[in-house]
VOSE-163338 format. One record per atom (N, C-alpha, C, CB): residue in one letter; atom name; x, y negated, z. Coordinates in nm, 4 decimals. Glycine has a CB too. Layout:
! residues N
+---------+-------+----------+----------+----------+
| residuo | atomo |        X |        Y |        Z |
+---------+-------+----------+----------+----------+
|       A |    CA |        X |        Y |        Z |
...
+---------+-------+----------+----------+----------+
***
This chain:
! residues 84
+---------+-------+----------+----------+----------+
| residuo | atomo |        X |        Y |        Z |
+---------+-------+----------+----------+----------+
|       M |     N |  10.4072 |  -9.1736 |   8.6490 |
|       M |    CA |  10.4788 |  -9.2623 |   8.6201 |
|       M |     C |  10.4651 |  -9.3670 |   8.5609 |
|       M |    CB |  10.5400 |  -9.2291 |   8.5850 |
|       M |     N |  10.3252 |  -9.3572 |   8.4690 |
|       M |    CA |  10.3135 |  -9.4724 |   8.3924 |
|       M |     C |  10.1761 |  -9.6034 |   8.4832 |
|       M |    CB |  10.2618 |  -9.3996 |   8.2164 |
|       R |     N |  10.1459 |  -9.5081 |   8.5549 |
|       R |    CA |  10.0299 |  -9.5852 |   8.6235 |
|       R |     C |  10.1171 |  -9.6499 |   8.7470 |
|       R |    CB |   9.8873 |  -9.4757 |   8.6786 |
|       T |     N |  10.0104 |  -9.7827 |   8.7964 |
|       T |    CA |  10.0734 |  -9.8451 |   8.9054 |
|       T |     C |  10.0454 |  -9.8276 |   9.0314 |
|       T |    CB |  10.0674 |  -9.9540 |   8.8955 |
|       L |     N |  10.1215 |  -9.8674 |   9.1345 |
|       L |    CA |  10.0402 |  -9.8667 |   9.2810 |
|       L |     C |  10.0248 |  -9.9303 |   9.3281 |
|       L |    CB |  10.0570 |  -9.8229 |   9.3689 |
|       K |     N |   9.9017 | -10.0227 |   9.3809 |
|       K |    CA |   9.8552 | -10.1619 |   9.4475 |
|       K |     C |   9.8939 | -10.1019 |   9.5785 |
|       K |    CB |   9.6784 | -10.2228 |   9.4298 |
|       V |     N |   9.9615 | -10.2461 |   9.5617 |
|       V |    CA |  10.0146 | -10.2511 |   9.7718 |
|       V |     C |   9.8940 | -10.3486 |   9.8103 |
|       V |    CB |  10.2282 | -10.3607 |   9.8367 |
|       V |     N |   9.8249 | -10.2911 |   9.9542 |
|       V |    CA |   9.7692 | -10.3313 |  10.0464 |
|       V |     C |   9.7633 | -10.4399 |  10.1053 |
|       V |    CB |   9.7854 | -10.2796 |  10.1008 |
|       I |     N |   9.7683 | -10.5543 |  10.1347 |
|       I |    CA |   9.7744 | -10.5618 |  10.3328 |
|       I |     C |   9.6168 | -10.6055 |  10.3903 |
|       I |    CB |   9.9109 | -10.7263 |  10.4058 |
|       D |     N |   9.5887 | -10.5384 |  10.4943 |
|       D |    CA |   9.4845 | -10.5583 |  10.5399 |
|       D |     C |   9.3698 | -10.5303 |  10.4584 |
|       D |    CB |   9.4893 | -10.6647 |  10.5797 |
|       G |     N |   9.3703 | -10.4322 |  10.3734 |
|       G |    CA |   9.2385 | -10.4654 |  10.2674 |
|       G |     C |   9.2370 | -10.5510 |  10.1525 |
|       G |    CB |   9.1337 | -10.5254 |  10.3348 |
|       K |     N |   9.3299 | -10.5892 |  10.1378 |
|       K |    CA |   9.3509 | -10.6921 |  10.0538 |
|       K |     C |   9.4759 | -10.6992 |   9.9751 |
|       K |    CB |   9.3391 | -10.7981 |  10.1228 |
|       I |     N |   9.4623 | -10.6292 |   9.7882 |
|       I |    CA |   9.5697 | -10.6080 |   9.6732 |
|       I |     C |   9.6025 | -10.6946 |   9.6838 |
|       I |    CB |   9.5561 | -10.5777 |   9.5440 |
|       V |     N |   9.7522 | -10.7078 |   9.7046 |
|       V |    CA |   9.8659 | -10.8237 |   9.7083 |
|       V |     C |   9.9622 | -10.8163 |   9.6090 |
|       V |    CB |   9.9454 | -10.8256 |   9.8340 |
|       A |     N |   9.9836 | -10.7005 |   9.5487 |
|       A |    CA |  10.0715 | -10.6671 |   9.4598 |
|       A |     C |  10.0705 | -10.5173 |   9.3670 |
|       A |    CB |  10.1815 | -10.6811 |   9.5365 |
|       E |     N |  10.1179 | -10.5449 |   9.2644 |
|       E |    CA |  10.1074 | -10.3577 |   9.1698 |
|       E |     C |  10.2265 | -10.3449 |   9.1354 |
|       E |    CB |  10.0064 | -10.3259 |   9.0040 |
|       L |     N |  10.3003 | -10.2565 |   9.1348 |
|       L |    CA |  10.4302 | -10.1494 |   9.1348 |
|       L |     C |  10.3930 | -10.0597 |   9.0378 |
|       L |    CB |  10.4635 | -10.0636 |   9.2783 |
|       K |     N |  10.5112 | -10.0438 |   8.9374 |
|       K |    CA |  10.4949 |  -9.9650 |   8.8476 |
|       K |     C |  10.6698 |  -9.8876 |   8.9019 |
|       K |    CB |  10.4564 | -10.0483 |   8.6796 |
|       Q |     N |  10.6876 |  -9.8020 |   8.8703 |
|       Q |    CA |  10.7992 |  -9.6712 |   8.8896 |
|       Q |     C |  10.9595 |  -9.8106 |   8.8733 |
|       Q |    CB |  10.7791 |  -9.4928 |   8.6966 |
|       G |     N |  10.9837 |  -9.7777 |   8.9219 |
|       G |    CA |  11.1453 |  -9.8217 |   8.9624 |
|       G |     C |  11.1311 |  -9.9634 |   8.9700 |
|       G |    CB |  11.2762 |  -9.7805 |   8.8442 |
|       D |     N |  10.9923 | -10.0612 |   8.9980 |
|       D |    CA |  10.9660 | -10.1794 |   8.9903 |
|       D |     C |  11.0254 | -10.2689 |   9.1456 |
|       D |    CB |  10.8080 | -10.1770 |   8.9567 |
|       L |     N |  11.1146 | -10.3637 |   9.1721 |
|       L |    CA |  11.1213 | -10.3854 |   9.3565 |
|       L |     C |  11.0725 | -10.5576 |   9.3642 |
|       L |    CB |  11.3356 | -10.3573 |   9.4441 |
|       I |     N |  10.9668 | -10.5641 |   9.3934 |
|       I |    CA |  10.9269 | -10.6644 |   9.4471 |
|       I |     C |  10.9653 | -10.7205 |   9.6117 |
|       I |    CB |  10.8049 | -10.6408 |   9.4241 |
|       T |     N |  10.9041 | -10.8584 |   9.6689 |
|       T |    CA |  10.9068 | -10.9188 |   9.7965 |
|       T |     C |  10.7742 | -10.9961 |   9.7597 |
|       T |    CB |  11.0505 | -11.0093 |   9.8409 |
|       I |     N |  10.6819 | -10.9338 |   9.8714 |
|       I |    CA |  10.6295 | -10.9976 |   9.9198 |
|       I |     C |  10.5954 | -11.0924 |  10.0554 |
|       I |    CB |  10.5946 | -10.9509 |   9.8903 |
|       D |     N |  10.5572 | -11.2045 |  10.0321 |
|       D |    CA |  10.5860 | -11.3066 |  10.1654 |
|       D |     C |  10.4681 | -11.2199 |  10.2216 |
|       D |    CB |  10.5653 | -11.5125 |  10.1552 |
|       L |     N |  10.4991 | -11.1653 |  10.3749 |
|       L |    CA |  10.4112 | -11.1138 |  10.4130 |
|       L |     C |  10.2863 | -11.2825 |  10.5372 |
|       L |    CB |  10.5035 | -10.9573 |  10.4914 |
|       P |     N |  10.1796 | -11.3004 |  10.5010 |
|       P |    CA |  10.0892 | -11.3327 |  10.6274 |
|       P |     C |  10.1040 | -11.3116 |  10.7901 |
|       P |    CB |   9.9836 | -11.2659 |  10.6029 |
|       D |     N |  10.1425 | -11.4214 |  10.8739 |
|       D |    CA |  10.1440 | -11.3934 |  10.9388 |
|       D |     C |  10.0649 | -11.3292 |  11.0843 |
|       D |    CB |  10.1871 | -11.4435 |  10.9104 |
|       D |     N |   9.9683 | -11.2554 |  11.0064 |
|       D |    CA |   9.8774 | -11.2063 |  11.0887 |
|       D |     C |   9.8047 | -11.0884 |  11.0663 |
|       D |    CB |   9.8021 | -11.2889 |  11.1058 |
|       A |     N |   9.8924 | -11.0855 |  10.9153 |
|       A |    CA |   9.9398 | -10.9389 |  10.8612 |
|       A |     C |   9.9482 | -10.8328 |  10.9651 |
|       A |    CB |  10.0842 | -10.9442 |  10.7964 |
|       K |     N |   9.8403 | -10.7084 |  10.9546 |
|       K |    CA |   9.8517 | -10.6020 |  11.0677 |
|       K |     C |   9.8717 | -10.4632 |  11.0090 |
|       K |    CB |   9.7195 | -10.5996 |  11.1606 |
|       E |     N |   9.8019 | -10.4240 |  10.9145 |
|       E |    CA |   9.8561 | -10.3175 |  10.7884 |
|       E |     C |   9.9303 | -10.3477 |  10.6267 |
|       E |    CB |   9.7242 | -10.2441 |  10.7485 |
|       I |     N |   9.9876 | -10.2077 |  10.6159 |
|       I |    CA |  10.0313 | -10.2274 |  10.4742 |
|       I |     C |  10.0366 | -10.1392 |  10.4150 |
|       I |    CB |  10.1329 | -10.2756 |  10.4488 |
|       W |     N |   9.9608 | -10.1057 |  10.3507 |
|       W |    CA |   9.9947 |  -9.8961 |  10.2158 |
|       W |     C |   9.9375 |  -9.9299 |  10.0857 |
|       W |    CB |   9.8593 |  -9.6881 |  10.2727 |
|       G |     N |   9.9885 |  -9.8201 |  10.0242 |
|       G |    CA |   9.9379 |  -9.8450 |   9.8891 |
|       G |     C |   9.8515 |  -9.7883 |   9.8157 |
|       G |    CB |  10.0112 |  -9.8435 |   9.8229 |
|       K |     N |   9.8009 |  -9.8098 |   9.7020 |
|       K |    CA |   9.7131 |  -9.7157 |   9.6643 |
|       K |     C |   9.6921 |  -9.6934 |   9.5108 |
|       K |    CB |   9.5954 |  -9.7483 |   9.7260 |
|       M |     N |   9.6425 |  -9.5758 |   9.4562 |
|       M |    CA |   9.6251 |  -9.5229 |   9.3262 |
|       M |     C |   9.5270 |  -9.4612 |   9.2948 |
|       M |    CB |   9.7053 |  -9.4549 |   9.2934 |
|       D |     N |   9.4243 |  -9.5556 |   9.2069 |
|       D |    CA |   9.3002 |  -9.5535 |   9.2269 |
|       D |     C |   9.2288 |  -9.4559 |   9.3553 |
|       D |    CB |   9.2586 |  -9.5205 |   9.0992 |
|       W |     N |   9.1724 |  -9.3333 |   9.3861 |
|       W |    CA |   9.1228 |  -9.3225 |   9.4675 |
|       W |     C |   9.2504 |  -9.2331 |   9.6015 |
|       W |    CB |   8.9918 |  -9.2654 |   9.4076 |
|       G |     N |   9.3581 |  -9.2466 |   9.5761 |
|       G |    CA |   9.4909 |  -9.1364 |   9.6547 |
|       G |     C |   9.5139 |  -9.3024 |   9.7454 |
|       G |    CB |   9.6882 |  -9.0438 |   9.5070 |
|       K |     N |   9.5799 |  -9.2471 |   9.8690 |
|       K |    CA |   9.6644 |  -9.3386 |   9.9482 |
|       K |     C |   9.7783 |  -9.3028 |   9.9933 |
|       K |    CB |   9.6103 |  -9.3795 |  10.0472 |
|       T |     N |   9.8533 |  -9.3803 |   9.9987 |
|       T |    CA |   9.9944 |  -9.3808 |  10.1004 |
|       T |     C |   9.9472 |  -9.3582 |  10.2761 |
|       T |    CB |  10.0861 |  -9.5658 |  10.0816 |
|       T |     N |  10.0737 |  -9.3225 |  10.3207 |
|       T |    CA |  10.0514 |  -9.3240 |  10.4290 |
|       T |     C |  10.0235 |  -9.4894 |  10.4968 |
|       T |    CB |  10.1574 |  -9.2442 |  10.4751 |
|       R |     N |  10.0180 |  -9.5629 |  10.5851 |
|       R |    CA |   9.9573 |  -9.6818 |  10.6159 |
|       R |     C |  10.0500 |  -9.7110 |  10.7334 |
|       R |    CB |   9.7967 |  -9.6753 |  10.6445 |
|       M |     N |  10.1194 |  -9.8510 |  10.7001 |
|       M |    CA |  10.2485 |  -9.8709 |  10.8353 |
|       M |     C |  10.2053 | -10.0075 |  10.8958 |
|       M |    CB |  10.4457 |  -9.8879 |  10.7716 |
|       R |     N |  10.1877 |  -9.9642 |  11.0031 |
|       R |    CA |  10.1267 | -10.1086 |  11.1018 |
|       R |     C |  10.2230 | -10.2330 |  11.1317 |
|       R |    CB |  10.0863 | -10.0573 |  11.2669 |
|       L |     N |  10.2918 | -10.3209 |  11.0796 |
|       L |    CA |  10.3334 | -10.4741 |  11.0167 |
|       L |     C |  10.3963 | -10.4949 |  11.2126 |
|       L |    CB |  10.1405 | -10.6204 |  10.9261 |
|       D |     N |  10.3144 | -10.4725 |  11.2862 |
|       D |    CA |  10.3604 | -10.5158 |  11.3899 |
|       D |     C |  10.4754 | -10.4214 |  11.5029 |
|       D |    CB |  10.2387 | -10.5522 |  11.4421 |
|       E |     N |  10.4978 | -10.2717 |  11.3837 |
|       E |    CA |  10.5324 | -10.2005 |  11.4648 |
|       E |     C |  10.7335 | -10.2392 |  11.3628 |
|       E |    CB |  10.4193 | -10.0236 |  11.4746 |
|       I |     N |  10.6732 | -10.2819 |  11.2699 |
|       I |    CA |  10.7838 | -10.2853 |  11.1832 |
|       I |     C |  10.8918 | -10.4249 |  11.2333 |
|       I |    CB |  10.7167 | -10.2986 |  11.0189 |
|       P |     N |  11.0777 | -10.3886 |  11.3006 |
|       P |    CA |  11.1006 | -10.5325 |  11.3425 |
|       P |     C |  11.1222 | -10.5761 |  11.2260 |
|       P |    CB |  11.2101 | -10.5699 |  11.4415 |
|       D |     N |  11.1784 | -10.7950 |  11.2999 |
|       D |    CA |  11.1891 | -10.8646 |  11.1933 |
|       D |     C |  11.3475 | -10.8622 |  11.1094 |
|       D |    CB |  11.1451 | -10.9985 |  11.2424 |
|       G |     N |  11.3577 | -10.8960 |  10.9719 |
|       G |    CA |  11.4196 | -10.8461 |  10.9055 |
|       G |     C |  11.4855 | -10.7249 |  10.8599 |
|       G |    CB |  11.4528 | -10.8923 |  10.9169 |
|       K |     N |  11.3938 | -10.6243 |  10.8689 |
|       K |    CA |  11.3566 | -10.5154 |  10.7617 |
|       K |     C |  11.2865 | -10.5546 |  10.7046 |
|       K |    CB |  11.3126 | -10.4010 |  10.7847 |
|       I |     N |  11.3468 | -10.4124 |  10.5696 |
|       I |    CA |  11.2833 | -10.4284 |  10.4087 |
|       I |     C |  11.1339 | -10.3167 |  10.4610 |
|       I |    CB |  11.4278 | -10.3385 |  10.2337 |
|       L |     N |  11.0589 | -10.3563 |  10.4235 |
|       L |    CA |  10.9929 | -10.1793 |  10.3732 |
|       L |     C |  11.0288 | -10.1492 |  10.2276 |
|       L |    CB |  10.7947 | -10.1616 |  10.3749 |
|       V |     N |  11.0036 | -10.0109 |  10.2477 |
|       V |    CA |  11.0398 |  -9.9684 |  10.1036 |
|       V |     C |  10.8971 |  -9.8885 |  10.0687 |
|       V |    CB |  11.1960 |  -9.8603 |  10.0929 |
|       F |     N |  10.8479 |  -9.8672 |   9.9403 |
|       F |    CA |  10.7595 |  -9.7421 |   9.8830 |
|       F |     C |  10.8362 |  -9.6668 |   9.7734 |
|       F |    CB |  10.6131 |  -9.7938 |   9.8149 |
|       K |     N |  10.8952 |  -9.5412 |   9.7791 |
|       K |    CA |  11.0021 |  -9.5075 |   9.6957 |
|       K |     C |  10.9097 |  -9.3533 |   9.6674 |
|       K |    CB |  11.1823 |  -9.5091 |   9.7778 |
|       A |     N |  10.8748 |  -9.3711 |   9.5294 |
|       A |    CA |  10.7959 |  -9.2156 |   9.4599 |
|       A |     C |  10.9113 |  -9.1424 |   9.4673 |
|       A |    CB |  10.7251 |  -9.2103 |   9.2784 |
|       Y |     N |  10.8785 |  -9.0106 |   9.4579 |
|       Y |    CA |  10.9135 |  -8.8666 |   9.4822 |
|       Y |     C |  10.8445 |  -8.8245 |   9.3624 |
|       Y |    CB |  10.8641 |  -8.7930 |   9.6273 |
|       F |     N |  10.9187 |  -8.7108 |   9.2763 |
|       F |    CA |  10.8516 |  -8.6463 |   9.2261 |
|       F |     C |  10.7634 |  -8.5157 |   9.2780 |
|       F |    CB |  10.9190 |  -8.6341 |   9.1517 |
|       T |     N |  10.6650 |  -8.4604 |   9.2184 |
|       T |    CA |  10.6352 |  -8.2900 |   9.2959 |
|       T |     C |  10.5342 |  -8.2886 |   9.1687 |
|       T |    CB |  10.5460 |  -8.2617 |   9.5087 |
|       L |     N |  10.5286 |  -8.1362 |   9.2118 |
|       L |    CA |  10.3998 |  -8.0286 |   9.0739 |
|       L |     C |  10.2970 |  -8.0293 |   9.1693 |
|       L |    CB |  10.4415 |  -7.8129 |   9.0090 |
|       N |     N |  10.3169 |  -8.0849 |   9.2898 |
|       N |    CA |  10.1954 |  -8.0278 |   9.3238 |
|       N |     C |  10.0818 |  -8.1622 |   9.2976 |
|       N |    CB |  10.2058 |  -7.9637 |   9.4904 |
|       P |     N |   9.9250 |  -8.0682 |   9.2097 |
|       P |    CA |   9.8779 |  -8.1324 |   9.1521 |
|       P |     C |   9.7409 |  -8.2747 |   9.2350 |
|       P |    CB |   9.8463 |  -8.0231 |   9.0624 |
|       F |     N |   9.7689 |  -8.2033 |   9.3280 |
|       F |    CA |   9.6764 |  -8.2491 |   9.4394 |
|       F |     C |   9.7193 |  -8.3723 |   9.5165 |
|       F |    CB |   9.6600 |  -8.1392 |   9.5388 |
|       R |     N |   9.8568 |  -8.4184 |   9.5467 |
|       R |    CA |   9.9100 |  -8.5120 |   9.5375 |
|       R |     C |   9.9313 |  -8.6088 |   9.4215 |
|       R |    CB |   9.9867 |  -8.4779 |   9.5767 |
|       N |     N |   9.9690 |  -8.5133 |   9.3286 |
|       N |    CA |   9.9496 |  -8.6344 |   9.1932 |
|       N |     C |   9.7914 |  -8.6908 |   9.1694 |
|       N |    CB |   9.9964 |  -8.5507 |   9.0240 |
|       I |     N |   9.7286 |  -8.6468 |   9.1871 |
|       I |    CA |   9.5516 |  -8.6993 |   9.1964 |
|       I |     C |   9.4936 |  -8.7222 |   9.2948 |
|       I |    CB |   9.4536 |  -8.6185 |   9.1542 |
|       G |     N |   9.5976 |  -8.7785 |   9.3957 |
|       G |    CA |   9.5544 |  -8.8558 |   9.5111 |
|       G |     C |   9.4433 |  -8.7638 |   9.6012 |
|       G |    CB |   9.4875 |  -9.0016 |   9.4547 |
|       I |     N |   9.4492 |  -8.6156 |   9.6188 |
|       I |    CA |   9.3536 |  -8.5076 |   9.7364 |
|       I |     C |   9.4377 |  -8.5214 |   9.9061 |
|       I |    CB |   9.3702 |  -8.2866 |   9.6662 |
|       M |     N |   9.5640 |  -8.4995 |   9.8255 |
|       M |    CA |   9.6177 |  -8.4910 |   9.9704 |
|       M |     C |   9.7272 |  -8.6486 |   9.9543 |
|       M |    CB |   9.7212 |  -8.3035 |  10.0067 |
|       S |     N |   9.7868 |  -8.6611 |  10.0448 |
|       S |    CA |   9.8427 |  -8.8262 |  10.0645 |
|       S |     C |   9.9410 |  -8.8373 |   9.9442 |
|       S |    CB |   9.9382 |  -8.8637 |  10.2317 |
|       M |     N |   9.9707 |  -8.9396 |   9.8981 |
|       M |    CA |  10.0329 |  -9.0084 |   9.7592 |
|       M |     C |  10.1910 |  -8.9634 |   9.7755 |
|       M |    CB |  10.0127 |  -9.2057 |   9.7511 |
|       P |     N |  10.2406 |  -8.8859 |   9.6535 |
|       P |    CA |  10.3921 |  -8.8550 |   9.6685 |
|       P |     C |  10.4304 |  -9.0036 |   9.6831 |
|       P |    CB |  10.4731 |  -8.7666 |   9.5310 |
|       F |     N |  10.4449 |  -9.0852 |   9.8016 |
|       F |    CA |  10.5513 |  -9.1981 |   9.8044 |
|       F |     C |  10.5821 |  -9.1396 |   9.9338 |
|       F |    CB |  10.5091 |  -9.3736 |   9.7926 |
|       E |     N |  10.7238 |  -9.2082 |   9.9537 |
|       E |    CA |  10.7750 |  -9.1863 |  10.1379 |
|       E |     C |  10.7563 |  -9.3665 |  10.1079 |
|       E |    CB |  11.0036 |  -9.0876 |  10.2075 |
|       V |     N |  10.6970 |  -9.3639 |  10.2519 |
|       V |    CA |  10.7338 |  -9.5494 |  10.3133 |
|       V |     C |  10.8106 |  -9.5199 |  10.4032 |
|       V |    CB |  10.6055 |  -9.6625 |  10.3889 |
|       F |     N |  10.8896 |  -9.6337 |  10.4357 |
|       F |    CA |  10.9996 |  -9.6346 |  10.5400 |
|       F |     C |  11.0857 |  -9.7631 |  10.5490 |
|       F |    CB |  11.0936 |  -9.5191 |  10.5124 |
|       S |     N |  11.1102 |  -9.8298 |  10.5935 |
|       S |    CA |  11.1939 |  -9.9511 |  10.6314 |
|       S |     C |  11.3041 |  -9.9340 |  10.6027 |
|       S |    CB |  11.1984 |  -9.9909 |  10.7546 |
|       R |     N |  11.3864 |  -9.9927 |  10.6160 |
|       R |    CA |  11.5442 | -10.0022 |  10.6597 |
|       R |     C |  11.6102 | -10.1694 |  10.6929 |
|       R |    CB |  11.6388 |  -9.9309 |  10.5166 |
|       Y |     N |  11.7150 | -10.1455 |  10.6863 |
|       Y |    CA |  11.8000 | -10.3491 |  10.6480 |
|       Y |     C |  11.8375 | -10.3659 |  10.5751 |
|       Y |    CB |  11.9107 | -10.4280 |  10.7018 |
+---------+-------+----------+----------+----------+
***
């Protein structure tokens, strides 16, 4: 909860999110993939060419008691999805 999730596009950190933050990122035209990372843990990666224009990409944190998810051994406790 106290740490930030770094938003990564094609290997470059473009933003950092804290719990409850809402940000807008202008994507480069040639961007291919987006994901989040915190220390060594990562969220699922999403290919940007599979997201239709006009959709919003959401990184939503969820609560878990699984210590392996919290420290990044398993996928991070974030749901990544797109919506209008």
